[in-house]
Chimera marker file (.cmm) of the C-alpha trace (Angstrom):
<marker_set name="trace">
<marker id="1" x="-336.587" y="-366.083" z="-71.486" r="1" g="1" b="0" radius="0.5"/>
<marker id="2" x="-333.397" y="-364.047" z="-71.819" r="1" g="1" b="0" radius="0.5"/>
<marker id="3" x="-332.957" y="-364.294" z="-68.032" r="1" g="1" b="0" radius="0.5"/>
<marker id="4" x="-332.898" y="-368.109" z="-68.173" r="1" g="1" b="0" radius="0.5"/>
<marker id="5" x="-330.286" y="-368.115" z="-70.957" r="1" g="1" b="0" radius="0.5"/>
<marker id="6" x="-328.095" y="-365.868" z="-68.828" r="1" g="1" b="0" radius="0.5"/>
<marker id="7" x="-328.489" y="-368.175" z="-65.803" r="1" g="1" b="0" radius="0.5"/>
<marker id="8" x="-327.725" y="-371.258" z="-67.903" r="1" g="1" b="0" radius="0.5"/>
<marker id="9" x="-324.626" y="-369.611" z="-69.312" r="1" g="1" b="0" radius="0.5"/>
<marker id="10" x="-323.488" y="-368.552" z="-65.844" r="1" g="1" b="0" radius="0.5"/>
<marker id="11" x="-324.061" y="-372.025" z="-64.377" r="1" g="1" b="0" radius="0.5"/>
<marker id="12" x="-322.164" y="-373.649" z="-67.257" r="1" g="1" b="0" radius="0.5"/>
<marker id="13" x="-319.230" y="-371.265" z="-66.724" r="1" g="1" b="0" radius="0.5"/>
<marker id="14" x="-319.136" y="-371.989" z="-62.982" r="1" g="1" b="0" radius="0.5"/>
<marker id="15" x="-319.313" y="-375.729" z="-63.603" r="1" g="1" b="0" radius="0.5"/>
<marker id="16" x="-316.497" y="-375.514" z="-66.149" r="1" g="1" b="0" radius="0.5"/>
<marker id="17" x="-314.405" y="-373.430" z="-63.727" r="1" g="1" b="0" radius="0.5"/>
<marker id="18" x="-314.801" y="-375.713" z="-60.701" r="1" g="1" b="0" radius="0.5"/>
<marker id="19" x="-314.723" y="-379.077" z="-62.464" r="1" g="1" b="0" radius="0.5"/>
<marker id="20" x="-311.054" y="-378.743" z="-63.365" r="1" g="1" b="0" radius="0.5"/>
<marker id="21" x="-308.816" y="-381.595" z="-62.166" r="1" g="1" b="0" radius="0.5"/>
<marker id="22" x="-306.502" y="-379.289" z="-60.182" r="1" g="1" b="0" radius="0.5"/>
<marker id="23" x="-309.344" y="-377.838" z="-58.151" r="1" g="1" b="0" radius="0.5"/>
<marker id="24" x="-310.784" y="-381.295" z="-57.527" r="1" g="1" b="0" radius="0.5"/>
<marker id="25" x="-307.380" y="-382.479" z="-56.254" r="1" g="1" b="0" radius="0.5"/>
<marker id="26" x="-307.174" y="-379.445" z="-53.953" r="1" g="1" b="0" radius="0.5"/>
<marker id="27" x="-310.676" y="-380.161" z="-52.618" r="1" g="1" b="0" radius="0.5"/>
<marker id="28" x="-309.724" y="-383.804" z="-51.914" r="1" g="1" b="0" radius="0.5"/>
<marker id="29" x="-306.549" y="-382.767" z="-50.067" r="1" g="1" b="0" radius="0.5"/>
<marker id="30" x="-308.428" y="-380.168" z="-48.062" r="1" g="1" b="0" radius="0.5"/>
<marker id="31" x="-311.195" y="-382.606" z="-47.190" r="1" g="1" b="0" radius="0.5"/>
<marker id="32" x="-308.807" y="-385.167" z="-45.676" r="1" g="1" b="0" radius="0.5"/>
<marker id="33" x="-307.460" y="-382.439" z="-43.420" r="1" g="1" b="0" radius="0.5"/>
<marker id="34" x="-310.775" y="-380.883" z="-42.409" r="1" g="1" b="0" radius="0.5"/>
<marker id="35" x="-313.197" y="-383.812" z="-42.156" r="1" g="1" b="0" radius="0.5"/>
<marker id="36" x="-313.968" y="-385.110" z="-38.655" r="1" g="1" b="0" radius="0.5"/>
<marker id="37" x="-312.192" y="-388.242" z="-37.445" r="1" g="1" b="0" radius="0.5"/>
<marker id="38" x="-315.396" y="-390.267" z="-37.737" r="1" g="1" b="0" radius="0.5"/>
<marker id="39" x="-315.887" y="-389.359" z="-41.404" r="1" g="1" b="0" radius="0.5"/>
<marker id="40" x="-314.711" y="-391.949" z="-43.876" r="1" g="1" b="0" radius="0.5"/>
<marker id="41" x="-312.071" y="-390.311" z="-46.053" r="1" g="1" b="0" radius="0.5"/>
<marker id="42" x="-309.882" y="-392.307" z="-48.410" r="1" g="1" b="0" radius="0.5"/>
<marker id="43" x="-306.527" y="-390.742" z="-47.604" r="1" g="1" b="0" radius="0.5"/>
<marker id="44" x="-304.632" y="-393.162" z="-49.854" r="1" g="1" b="0" radius="0.5"/>
<marker id="45" x="-306.661" y="-392.140" z="-52.931" r="1" g="1" b="0" radius="0.5"/>
<marker id="46" x="-306.383" y="-388.437" z="-52.158" r="1" g="1" b="0" radius="0.5"/>
<marker id="47" x="-302.586" y="-388.441" z="-51.926" r="1" g="1" b="0" radius="0.5"/>
<marker id="48" x="-301.818" y="-391.109" z="-54.538" r="1" g="1" b="0" radius="0.5"/>
<marker id="49" x="-300.319" y="-388.621" z="-57.021" r="1" g="1" b="0" radius="0.5"/>
<marker id="50" x="-297.920" y="-387.254" z="-54.389" r="1" g="1" b="0" radius="0.5"/>
<marker id="51" x="-295.094" y="-389.731" z="-53.828" r="1" g="1" b="0" radius="0.5"/>
<marker id="52" x="-293.805" y="-387.867" z="-50.760" r="1" g="1" b="0" radius="0.5"/>
<marker id="53" x="-296.921" y="-388.773" z="-48.741" r="1" g="1" b="0" radius="0.5"/>
<marker id="54" x="-297.421" y="-392.029" z="-46.895" r="1" g="1" b="0" radius="0.5"/>
<marker id="55" x="-301.204" y="-392.385" z="-46.811" r="1" g="1" b="0" radius="0.5"/>
<marker id="56" x="-301.307" y="-394.699" z="-43.799" r="1" g="1" b="0" radius="0.5"/>
<marker id="57" x="-298.961" y="-392.524" z="-41.709" r="1" g="1" b="0" radius="0.5"/>
<marker id="58" x="-300.894" y="-389.400" z="-42.729" r="1" g="1" b="0" radius="0.5"/>
<marker id="59" x="-304.182" y="-391.002" z="-41.662" r="1" g="1" b="0" radius="0.5"/>
<marker id="60" x="-302.751" y="-391.901" z="-38.229" r="1" g="1" b="0" radius="0.5"/>
<marker id="61" x="-301.173" y="-388.464" z="-37.725" r="1" g="1" b="0" radius="0.5"/>
<marker id="62" x="-304.414" y="-386.714" z="-38.716" r="1" g="1" b="0" radius="0.5"/>
<marker id="63" x="-306.367" y="-388.788" z="-36.203" r="1" g="1" b="0" radius="0.5"/>
<marker id="64" x="-303.850" y="-387.915" z="-33.455" r="1" g="1" b="0" radius="0.5"/>
<marker id="65" x="-303.905" y="-384.207" z="-34.320" r="1" g="1" b="0" radius="0.5"/>
<marker id="66" x="-307.694" y="-384.060" z="-34.464" r="1" g="1" b="0" radius="0.5"/>
<marker id="67" x="-307.838" y="-385.713" z="-31.027" r="1" g="1" b="0" radius="0.5"/>
<marker id="68" x="-305.471" y="-383.021" z="-29.733" r="1" g="1" b="0" radius="0.5"/>
<marker id="69" x="-307.560" y="-380.225" z="-31.256" r="1" g="1" b="0" radius="0.5"/>
<marker id="70" x="-310.683" y="-381.652" z="-29.716" r="1" g="1" b="0" radius="0.5"/>
<marker id="71" x="-313.210" y="-379.532" z="-31.630" r="1" g="1" b="0" radius="0.5"/>
<marker id="72" x="-315.648" y="-380.815" z="-34.188" r="1" g="1" b="0" radius="0.5"/>
<marker id="73" x="-315.220" y="-377.730" z="-36.382" r="1" g="1" b="0" radius="0.5"/>
<marker id="74" x="-311.737" y="-377.995" z="-37.888" r="1" g="1" b="0" radius="0.5"/>
<marker id="75" x="-310.518" y="-375.272" z="-40.237" r="1" g="1" b="0" radius="0.5"/>
<marker id="76" x="-307.184" y="-374.790" z="-41.924" r="1" g="1" b="0" radius="0.5"/>
<marker id="77" x="-306.473" y="-371.852" z="-39.603" r="1" g="1" b="0" radius="0.5"/>
<marker id="78" x="-307.107" y="-374.010" z="-36.523" r="1" g="1" b="0" radius="0.5"/>
<marker id="79" x="-304.767" y="-376.737" z="-37.782" r="1" g="1" b="0" radius="0.5"/>
<marker id="80" x="-302.026" y="-374.234" z="-38.672" r="1" g="1" b="0" radius="0.5"/>
<marker id="81" x="-302.286" y="-372.419" z="-35.330" r="1" g="1" b="0" radius="0.5"/>
<marker id="82" x="-302.240" y="-375.739" z="-33.467" r="1" g="1" b="0" radius="0.5"/>
<marker id="83" x="-299.156" y="-376.935" z="-35.368" r="1" g="1" b="0" radius="0.5"/>
<marker id="84" x="-297.325" y="-373.631" z="-34.907" r="1" g="1" b="0" radius="0.5"/>
<marker id="85" x="-298.138" y="-373.572" z="-31.194" r="1" g="1" b="0" radius="0.5"/>
<marker id="86" x="-296.708" y="-377.028" z="-30.580" r="1" g="1" b="0" radius="0.5"/>
<marker id="87" x="-293.281" y="-377.665" z="-29.139" r="1" g="1" b="0" radius="0.5"/>
<marker id="88" x="-290.870" y="-378.499" z="-31.998" r="1" g="1" b="0" radius="0.5"/>
<marker id="89" x="-290.312" y="-381.983" z="-30.589" r="1" g="1" b="0" radius="0.5"/>
<marker id="90" x="-294.052" y="-382.681" z="-30.521" r="1" g="1" b="0" radius="0.5"/>
<marker id="91" x="-294.488" y="-381.102" z="-33.961" r="1" g="1" b="0" radius="0.5"/>
<marker id="92" x="-291.946" y="-383.652" z="-35.202" r="1" g="1" b="0" radius="0.5"/>
<marker id="93" x="-294.600" y="-386.318" z="-34.562" r="1" g="1" b="0" radius="0.5"/>
<marker id="94" x="-296.712" y="-384.850" z="-37.399" r="1" g="1" b="0" radius="0.5"/>
<marker id="95" x="-294.377" y="-384.564" z="-40.417" r="1" g="1" b="0" radius="0.5"/>
<marker id="96" x="-296.997" y="-385.795" z="-42.899" r="1" g="1" b="0" radius="0.5"/>
<marker id="97" x="-299.651" y="-383.368" z="-41.605" r="1" g="1" b="0" radius="0.5"/>
<marker id="98" x="-297.174" y="-380.496" z="-41.679" r="1" g="1" b="0" radius="0.5"/>
<marker id="99" x="-296.260" y="-381.362" z="-45.264" r="1" g="1" b="0" radius="0.5"/>
<marker id="100" x="-299.954" y="-381.496" z="-46.223" r="1" g="1" b="0" radius="0.5"/>
<marker id="101" x="-300.595" y="-378.083" z="-44.657" r="1" g="1" b="0" radius="0.5"/>
<marker id="102" x="-297.599" y="-376.619" z="-46.505" r="1" g="1" b="0" radius="0.5"/>
<marker id="103" x="-298.919" y="-378.051" z="-49.758" r="1" g="1" b="0" radius="0.5"/>
<marker id="104" x="-302.416" y="-376.656" z="-49.175" r="1" g="1" b="0" radius="0.5"/>
<marker id="105" x="-301.062" y="-373.220" z="-48.304" r="1" g="1" b="0" radius="0.5"/>
<marker id="106" x="-298.841" y="-373.024" z="-51.385" r="1" g="1" b="0" radius="0.5"/>
<marker id="107" x="-301.332" y="-374.197" z="-54.004" r="1" g="1" b="0" radius="0.5"/>
<marker id="108" x="-303.177" y="-371.116" z="-55.237" r="1" g="1" b="0" radius="0.5"/>
<marker id="109" x="-306.914" y="-371.673" z="-55.507" r="1" g="1" b="0" radius="0.5"/>
<marker id="110" x="-307.083" y="-369.154" z="-58.350" r="1" g="1" b="0" radius="0.5"/>
<marker id="111" x="-304.791" y="-367.153" z="-60.572" r="1" g="1" b="0" radius="0.5"/>
<marker id="112" x="-306.381" y="-363.829" z="-59.627" r="1" g="1" b="0" radius="0.5"/>
<marker id="113" x="-303.545" y="-362.668" z="-57.358" r="1" g="1" b="0" radius="0.5"/>
<marker id="114" x="-300.897" y="-363.512" z="-59.952" r="1" g="1" b="0" radius="0.5"/>
<marker id="115" x="-302.870" y="-361.657" z="-62.625" r="1" g="1" b="0" radius="0.5"/>
<marker id="116" x="-303.311" y="-358.702" z="-60.268" r="1" g="1" b="0" radius="0.5"/>
<marker id="117" x="-299.576" y="-358.565" z="-59.607" r="1" g="1" b="0" radius="0.5"/>
<marker id="118" x="-298.755" y="-358.576" z="-63.344" r="1" g="1" b="0" radius="0.5"/>
<marker id="119" x="-301.300" y="-355.870" z="-64.095" r="1" g="1" b="0" radius="0.5"/>
<marker id="120" x="-299.814" y="-353.824" z="-61.247" r="1" g="1" b="0" radius="0.5"/>
<marker id="121" x="-296.337" y="-354.213" z="-62.698" r="1" g="1" b="0" radius="0.5"/>
<marker id="122" x="-297.014" y="-352.124" z="-65.809" r="1" g="1" b="0" radius="0.5"/>
<marker id="123" x="-297.343" y="-348.746" z="-64.046" r="1" g="1" b="0" radius="0.5"/>
<marker id="124" x="-294.386" y="-349.570" z="-61.801" r="1" g="1" b="0" radius="0.5"/>
<marker id="125" x="-292.033" y="-350.340" z="-64.666" r="1" g="1" b="0" radius="0.5"/>
<marker id="126" x="-292.017" y="-346.903" z="-66.284" r="1" g="1" b="0" radius="0.5"/>
<marker id="127" x="-289.381" y="-345.385" z="-68.532" r="1" g="1" b="0" radius="0.5"/>
<marker id="128" x="-287.637" y="-343.681" z="-65.599" r="1" g="1" b="0" radius="0.5"/>
<marker id="129" x="-287.541" y="-346.880" z="-63.548" r="1" g="1" b="0" radius="0.5"/>
<marker id="130" x="-286.176" y="-349.156" z="-66.289" r="1" g="1" b="0" radius="0.5"/>
<marker id="131" x="-282.732" y="-349.006" z="-64.730" r="1" g="1" b="0" radius="0.5"/>
<marker id="132" x="-283.809" y="-350.328" z="-61.323" r="1" g="1" b="0" radius="0.5"/>
<marker id="133" x="-282.687" y="-353.725" z="-60.135" r="1" g="1" b="0" radius="0.5"/>
<marker id="134" x="-284.902" y="-356.766" z="-59.641" r="1" g="1" b="0" radius="0.5"/>
<marker id="135" x="-284.886" y="-356.540" z="-55.858" r="1" g="1" b="0" radius="0.5"/>
<marker id="136" x="-286.246" y="-352.981" z="-55.840" r="1" g="1" b="0" radius="0.5"/>
<marker id="137" x="-288.839" y="-353.834" z="-58.512" r="1" g="1" b="0" radius="0.5"/>
<marker id="138" x="-289.993" y="-356.863" z="-56.488" r="1" g="1" b="0" radius="0.5"/>
<marker id="139" x="-290.318" y="-354.756" z="-53.340" r="1" g="1" b="0" radius="0.5"/>
<marker id="140" x="-292.320" y="-352.098" z="-55.180" r="1" g="1" b="0" radius="0.5"/>
<marker id="141" x="-294.564" y="-354.755" z="-56.738" r="1" g="1" b="0" radius="0.5"/>
<marker id="142" x="-295.280" y="-356.308" z="-53.329" r="1" g="1" b="0" radius="0.5"/>
<marker id="143" x="-296.147" y="-352.879" z="-51.929" r="1" g="1" b="0" radius="0.5"/>
<marker id="144" x="-298.465" y="-352.230" z="-54.867" r="1" g="1" b="0" radius="0.5"/>
<marker id="145" x="-300.253" y="-355.603" z="-54.697" r="1" g="1" b="0" radius="0.5"/>
<marker id="146" x="-300.807" y="-355.292" z="-50.937" r="1" g="1" b="0" radius="0.5"/>
<marker id="147" x="-301.767" y="-351.632" z="-51.131" r="1" g="1" b="0" radius="0.5"/>
<marker id="148" x="-304.660" y="-352.010" z="-48.678" r="1" g="1" b="0" radius="0.5"/>
<marker id="149" x="-302.207" y="-352.999" z="-45.945" r="1" g="1" b="0" radius="0.5"/>
<marker id="150" x="-299.628" y="-350.361" z="-46.820" r="1" g="1" b="0" radius="0.5"/>
<marker id="151" x="-302.124" y="-347.479" z="-46.828" r="1" g="1" b="0" radius="0.5"/>
<marker id="152" x="-302.314" y="-347.685" z="-43.029" r="1" g="1" b="0" radius="0.5"/>
<marker id="153" x="-298.563" y="-347.223" z="-42.480" r="1" g="1" b="0" radius="0.5"/>
<marker id="154" x="-297.538" y="-343.978" z="-40.778" r="1" g="1" b="0" radius="0.5"/>
<marker id="155" x="-294.891" y="-342.601" z="-43.156" r="1" g="1" b="0" radius="0.5"/>
<marker id="156" x="-293.741" y="-339.933" z="-40.700" r="1" g="1" b="0" radius="0.5"/>
<marker id="157" x="-292.941" y="-342.610" z="-38.109" r="1" g="1" b="0" radius="0.5"/>
<marker id="158" x="-291.062" y="-344.640" z="-40.736" r="1" g="1" b="0" radius="0.5"/>
<marker id="159" x="-289.065" y="-341.551" z="-41.761" r="1" g="1" b="0" radius="0.5"/>
<marker id="160" x="-288.213" y="-340.752" z="-38.128" r="1" g="1" b="0" radius="0.5"/>
<marker id="161" x="-287.081" y="-344.329" z="-37.563" r="1" g="1" b="0" radius="0.5"/>
<marker id="162" x="-284.955" y="-344.220" z="-40.726" r="1" g="1" b="0" radius="0.5"/>
<marker id="163" x="-283.338" y="-340.926" z="-39.697" r="1" g="1" b="0" radius="0.5"/>
<marker id="164" x="-282.626" y="-342.103" z="-36.148" r="1" g="1" b="0" radius="0.5"/>
<marker id="165" x="-280.564" y="-345.084" z="-37.391" r="1" g="1" b="0" radius="0.5"/>
<marker id="166" x="-277.575" y="-342.966" z="-38.452" r="1" g="1" b="0" radius="0.5"/>
<marker id="167" x="-275.781" y="-339.868" z="-37.181" r="1" g="1" b="0" radius="0.5"/>
<marker id="168" x="-275.192" y="-338.579" z="-40.701" r="1" g="1" b="0" radius="0.5"/>
<marker id="169" x="-278.930" y="-338.805" z="-41.417" r="1" g="1" b="0" radius="0.5"/>
<marker id="170" x="-279.634" y="-336.895" z="-38.205" r="1" g="1" b="0" radius="0.5"/>
<marker id="171" x="-277.324" y="-334.053" z="-39.267" r="1" g="1" b="0" radius="0.5"/>
<marker id="172" x="-278.733" y="-334.036" z="-42.823" r="1" g="1" b="0" radius="0.5"/>
<marker id="173" x="-282.463" y="-334.282" z="-42.030" r="1" g="1" b="0" radius="0.5"/>
<marker id="174" x="-282.537" y="-332.982" z="-38.458" r="1" g="1" b="0" radius="0.5"/>
<marker id="175" x="-284.973" y="-334.105" z="-35.810" r="1" g="1" b="0" radius="0.5"/>
<link id1="1" id2="2" r="1" g="1" b="0" radius="0.2"/>
<link id1="2" id2="3" r="1" g="1" b="0" radius="0.2"/>
<link id1="3" id2="4" r="1" g="1" b="0" radius="0.2"/>
<link id1="4" id2="5" r="1" g="1" b="0" radius="0.2"/>
<link id1="5" id2="6" r="1" g="1" b="0" radius="0.2"/>
<link id1="6" id2="7" r="1" g="1" b="0" radius="0.2"/>
<link id1="7" id2="8" r="1" g="1" b="0" radius="0.2"/>
<link id1="8" id2="9" r="1" g="1" b="0" radius="0.2"/>
<link id1="9" id2="10" r="1" g="1" b="0" radius="0.2"/>
<link id1="10" id2="11" r="1" g="1" b="0" radius="0.2"/>
<link id1="11" id2="12" r="1" g="1" b="0" radius="0.2"/>
<link id1="12" id2="13" r="1" g="1" b="0" radius="0.2"/>
<link id1="13" id2="14" r="1" g="1" b="0" radius="0.2"/>
<link id1="14" id2="15" r="1" g="1" b="0" radius="0.2"/>
<link id1="15" id2="16" r="1" g="1" b="0" radius="0.2"/>
<link id1="16" id2="17" r="1" g="1" b="0" radius="0.2"/>
<link id1="17" id2="18" r="1" g="1" b="0" radius="0.2"/>
<link id1="18" id2="19" r="1" g="1" b="0" radius="0.2"/>
<link id1="19" id2="20" r="1" g="1" b="0" radius="0.2"/>
<link id1="20" id2="21" r="1" g="1" b="0" radius="0.2"/>
<link id1="21" id2="22" r="1" g="1" b="0" radius="0.2"/>
<link id1="22" id2="23" r="1" g="1" b="0" radius="0.2"/>
<link id1="23" id2="24" r="1" g="1" b="0" radius="0.2"/>
<link id1="24" id2="25" r="1" g="1" b="0" radius="0.2"/>
<link id1="25" id2="26" r="1" g="1" b="0" radius="0.2"/>
<link id1="26" id2="27" r="1" g="1" b="0" radius="0.2"/>
<link id1="27" id2="28" r="1" g="1" b="0" radius="0.2"/>
<link id1="28" id2="29" r="1" g="1" b="0" radius="0.2"/>
<link id1="29" id2="30" r="1" g="1" b="0" radius="0.2"/>
<link id1="30" id2="31" r="1" g="1" b="0" radius="0.2"/>
<link id1="31" id2="32" r="1" g="1" b="0" radius="0.2"/>
<link id1="32" id2="33" r="1" g="1" b="0" radius="0.2"/>
<link id1="33" id2="34" r="1" g="1" b="0" radius="0.2"/>
<link id1="34" id2="35" r="1" g="1" b="0" radius="0.2"/>
<link id1="35" id2="36" r="1" g="1" b="0" radius="0.2"/>
<link id1="36" id2="37" r="1" g="1" b="0" radius="0.2"/>
<link id1="37" id2="38" r="1" g="1" b="0" radius="0.2"/>
<link id1="38" id2="39" r="1" g="1" b="0" radius="0.2"/>
<link id1="39" id2="40" r="1" g="1" b="0" radius="0.2"/>
<link id1="40" id2="41" r="1" g="1" b="0" radius="0.2"/>
<link id1="41" id2="42" r="1" g="1" b="0" radius="0.2"/>
<link id1="42" id2="43" r="1" g="1" b="0" radius="0.2"/>
<link id1="43" id2="44" r="1" g="1" b="0" radius="0.2"/>
<link id1="44" id2="45" r="1" g="1" b="0" radius="0.2"/>
<link id1="45" id2="46" r="1" g="1" b="0" radius="0.2"/>
<link id1="46" id2="47" r="1" g="1" b="0" radius="0.2"/>
<link id1="47" id2="48" r="1" g="1" b="0" radius="0.2"/>
<link id1="48" id2="49" r="1" g="1" b="0" radius="0.2"/>
<link id1="49" id2="50" r="1" g="1" b="0" radius="0.2"/>
<link id1="50" id2="51" r="1" g="1" b="0" radius="0.2"/>
<link id1="51" id2="52" r="1" g="1" b="0" radius="0.2"/>
<link id1="52" id2="53" r="1" g="1" b="0" radius="0.2"/>
<link id1="53" id2="54" r="1" g="1" b="0" radius="0.2"/>
<link id1="54" id2="55" r="1" g="1" b="0" radius="0.2"/>
<link id1="55" id2="56" r="1" g="1" b="0" radius="0.2"/>
<link id1="56" id2="57" r="1" g="1" b="0" radius="0.2"/>
<link id1="57" id2="58" r="1" g="1" b="0" radius="0.2"/>
<link id1="58" id2="59" r="1" g="1" b="0" radius="0.2"/>
<link id1="59" id2="60" r="1" g="1" b="0" radius="0.2"/>
<link id1="60" id2="61" r="1" g="1" b="0" radius="0.2"/>
<link id1="61" id2="62" r="1" g="1" b="0" radius="0.2"/>
<link id1="62" id2="63" r="1" g="1" b="0" radius="0.2"/>
<link id1="63" id2="64" r="1" g="1" b="0" radius="0.2"/>
<link id1="64" id2="65" r="1" g="1" b="0" radius="0.2"/>
<link id1="65" id2="66" r="1" g="1" b="0" radius="0.2"/>
<link id1="66" id2="67" r="1" g="1" b="0" radius="0.2"/>
<link id1="67" id2="68" r="1" g="1" b="0" radius="0.2"/>
<link id1="68" id2="69" r="1" g="1" b="0" radius="0.2"/>
<link id1="69" id2="70" r="1" g="1" b="0" radius="0.2"/>
<link id1="70" id2="71" r="1" g="1" b="0" radius="0.2"/>
<link id1="71" id2="72" r="1" g="1" b="0" radius="0.2"/>
<link id1="72" id2="73" r="1" g="1" b="0" radius="0.2"/>
<link id1="73" id2="74" r="1" g="1" b="0" radius="0.2"/>
<link id1="74" id2="75" r="1" g="1" b="0" radius="0.2"/>
<link id1="75" id2="76" r="1" g="1" b="0" radius="0.2"/>
<link id1="76" id2="77" r="1" g="1" b="0" radius="0.2"/>
<link id1="77" id2="78" r="1" g="1" b="0" radius="0.2"/>
<link id1="78" id2="79" r="1" g="1" b="0" radius="0.2"/>
<link id1="79" id2="80" r="1" g="1" b="0" radius="0.2"/>
<link id1="80" id2="81" r="1" g="1" b="0" radius="0.2"/>
<link id1="81" id2="82" r="1" g="1" b="0" radius="0.2"/>
<link id1="82" id2="83" r="1" g="1" b="0" radius="0.2"/>
<link id1="83" id2="84" r="1" g="1" b="0" radius="0.2"/>
<link id1="84" id2="85" r="1" g="1" b="0" radius="0.2"/>
<link id1="85" id2="86" r="1" g="1" b="0" radius="0.2"/>
<link id1="86" id2="87" r="1" g="1" b="0" radius="0.2"/>
<link id1="87" id2="88" r="1" g="1" b="0" radius="0.2"/>
<link id1="88" id2="89" r="1" g="1" b="0" radius="0.2"/>
<link id1="89" id2="90" r="1" g="1" b="0" radius="0.2"/>
<link id1="90" id2="91" r="1" g="1" b="0" radius="0.2"/>
<link id1="91" id2="92" r="1" g="1" b="0" radius="0.2"/>
<link id1="92" id2="93" r="1" g="1" b="0" radius="0.2"/>
<link id1="93" id2="94" r="1" g="1" b="0" radius="0.2"/>
<link id1="94" id2="95" r="1" g="1" b="0" radius="0.2"/>
<link id1="95" id2="96" r="1" g="1" b="0" radius="0.2"/>
<link id1="96" id2="97" r="1" g="1" b="0" radius="0.2"/>
<link id1="97" id2="98" r="1" g="1" b="0" radius="0.2"/>
<link id1="98" id2="99" r="1" g="1" b="0" radius="0.2"/>
<link id1="99" id2="100" r="1" g="1" b="0" radius="0.2"/>
<link id1="100" id2="101" r="1" g="1" b="0" radius="0.2"/>
<link id1="101" id2="102" r="1" g="1" b="0" radius="0.2"/>
<link id1="102" id2="103" r="1" g="1" b="0" radius="0.2"/>
<link id1="103" id2="104" r="1" g="1" b="0" radius="0.2"/>
<link id1="104" id2="105" r="1" g="1" b="0" radius="0.2"/>
<link id1="105" id2="106" r="1" g="1" b="0" radius="0.2"/>
<link id1="106" id2="107" r="1" g="1" b="0" radius="0.2"/>
<link id1="107" id2="108" r="1" g="1" b="0" radius="0.2"/>
<link id1="108" id2="109" r="1" g="1" b="0" radius="0.2"/>
<link id1="109" id2="110" r="1" g="1" b="0" radius="0.2"/>
<link id1="110" id2="111" r="1" g="1" b="0" radius="0.2"/>
<link id1="111" id2="112" r="1" g="1" b="0" radius="0.2"/>
<link id1="112" id2="113" r="1" g="1" b="0" radius="0.2"/>
<link id1="113" id2="114" r="1" g="1" b="0" radius="0.2"/>
<link id1="114" id2="115" r="1" g="1" b="0" radius="0.2"/>
<link id1="115" id2="116" r="1" g="1" b="0" radius="0.2"/>
<link id1="116" id2="117" r="1" g="1" b="0" radius="0.2"/>
<link id1="117" id2="118" r="1" g="1" b="0" radius="0.2"/>
<link id1="118" id2="119" r="1" g="1" b="0" radius="0.2"/>
<link id1="119" id2="120" r="1" g="1" b="0" radius="0.2"/>
<link id1="120" id2="121" r="1" g="1" b="0" radius="0.2"/>
<link id1="121" id2="122" r="1" g="1" b="0" radius="0.2"/>
<link id1="122" id2="123" r="1" g="1" b="0" radius="0.2"/>
<link id1="123" id2="124" r="1" g="1" b="0" radius="0.2"/>
<link id1="124" id2="125" r="1" g="1" b="0" radius="0.2"/>
<link id1="125" id2="126" r="1" g="1" b="0" radius="0.2"/>
<link id1="126" id2="127" r="1" g="1" b="0" radius="0.2"/>
<link id1="127" id2="128" r="1" g="1" b="0" radius="0.2"/>
<link id1="128" id2="129" r="1" g="1" b="0" radius="0.2"/>
<link id1="129" id2="130" r="1" g="1" b="0" radius="0.2"/>
<link id1="130" id2="131" r="1" g="1" b="0" radius="0.2"/>
<link id1="131" id2="132" r="1" g="1" b="0" radius="0.2"/>
<link id1="132" id2="133" r="1" g="1" b="0" radius="0.2"/>
<link id1="133" id2="134" r="1" g="1" b="0" radius="0.2"/>
<link id1="134" id2="135" r="1" g="1" b="0" radius="0.2"/>
<link id1="135" id2="136" r="1" g="1" b="0" radius="0.2"/>
<link id1="136" id2="137" r="1" g="1" b="0" radius="0.2"/>
<link id1="137" id2="138" r="1" g="1" b="0" radius="0.2"/>
<link id1="138" id2="139" r="1" g="1" b="0" radius="0.2"/>
<link id1="139" id2="140" r="1" g="1" b="0" radius="0.2"/>
<link id1="140" id2="141" r="1" g="1" b="0" radius="0.2"/>
<link id1="141" id2="142" r="1" g="1" b="0" radius="0.2"/>
<link id1="142" id2="143" r="1" g="1" b="0" radius="0.2"/>
<link id1="143" id2="144" r="1" g="1" b="0" radius="0.2"/>
<link id1="144" id2="145" r="1" g="1" b="0" radius="0.2"/>
<link id1="145" id2="146" r="1" g="1" b="0" radius="0.2"/>
<link id1="146" id2="147" r="1" g="1" b="0" radius="0.2"/>
<link id1="147" id2="148" r="1" g="1" b="0" radius="0.2"/>
<link id1="148" id2="149" r="1" g="1" b="0" radius="0.2"/>
<link id1="149" id2="150" r="1" g="1" b="0" radius="0.2"/>
<link id1="150" id2="151" r="1" g="1" b="0" radius="0.2"/>
<link id1="151" id2="152" r="1" g="1" b="0" radius="0.2"/>
<link id1="152" id2="153" r="1" g="1" b="0" radius="0.2"/>
<link id1="153" id2="154" r="1" g="1" b="0" radius="0.2"/>
<link id1="154" id2="155" r="1" g="1" b="0" radius="0.2"/>
<link id1="155" id2="156" r="1" g="1" b="0" radius="0.2"/>
<link id1="156" id2="157" r="1" g="1" b="0" radius="0.2"/>
<link id1="157" id2="158" r="1" g="1" b="0" radius="0.2"/>
<link id1="158" id2="159" r="1" g="1" b="0" radius="0.2"/>
<link id1="159" id2="160" r="1" g="1" b="0" radius="0.2"/>
<link id1="160" id2="161" r="1" g="1" b="0" radius="0.2"/>
<link id1="161" id2="162" r="1" g="1" b="0" radius="0.2"/>
<link id1="162" id2="163" r="1" g="1" b="0" radius="0.2"/>
<link id1="163" id2="164" r="1" g="1" b="0" radius="0.2"/>
<link id1="164" id2="165" r="1" g="1" b="0" radius="0.2"/>
<link id1="165" id2="166" r="1" g="1" b="0" radius="0.2"/>
<link id1="166" id2="167" r="1" g="1" b="0" radius="0.2"/>
<link id1="167" id2="168" r="1" g="1" b="0" radius="0.2"/>
<link id1="168" id2="169" r="1" g="1" b="0" radius="0.2"/>
<link id1="169" id2="170" r="1" g="1" b="0" radius="0.2"/>
<link id1="170" id2="171" r="1" g="1" b="0" radius="0.2"/>
<link id1="171" id2="172" r="1" g="1" b="0" radius="0.2"/>
<link id1="172" id2="173" r="1" g="1" b="0" radius="0.2"/>
<link id1="173" id2="174" r="1" g="1" b="0" radius="0.2"/>
<link id1="174" id2="175" r="1" g="1" b="0" radius="0.2"/>
</marker_set>
């Protein structure tokens, strides 16, 4: 019986989390980009709260882009790579689609990364580092948040590159 209470509680929490209006708006915007051409998607209703979108023009541009892509399985990565790979003149034919992709890529789907960056800031901002400027603190915070990527960097190669950029560094640090 306890097991069922736990499942009910978990399902209620998930429903509460994913029934928020912001997430539903994001899902609508993503669906108009990723649905096949034949699927009936009300573009006008999905973008009605964004005054910068013209629903009719977006619908036409999406149909043209999906014809160019030619696959039935459209993902956000496919659309982005297709738009980036286009000649700038041709890309100018899809301003509404490009604006939609920018919007989808900038809306965070959760606050986890922001929370992670703030929790990572506490050890960085120690008593000794209180005098550092904002630029250095931002750079350190980015390195801390993306620690999985920075662990693979060869520090010896970075140091050699740094030393080779200046004659005074070469005389100070040597080869």
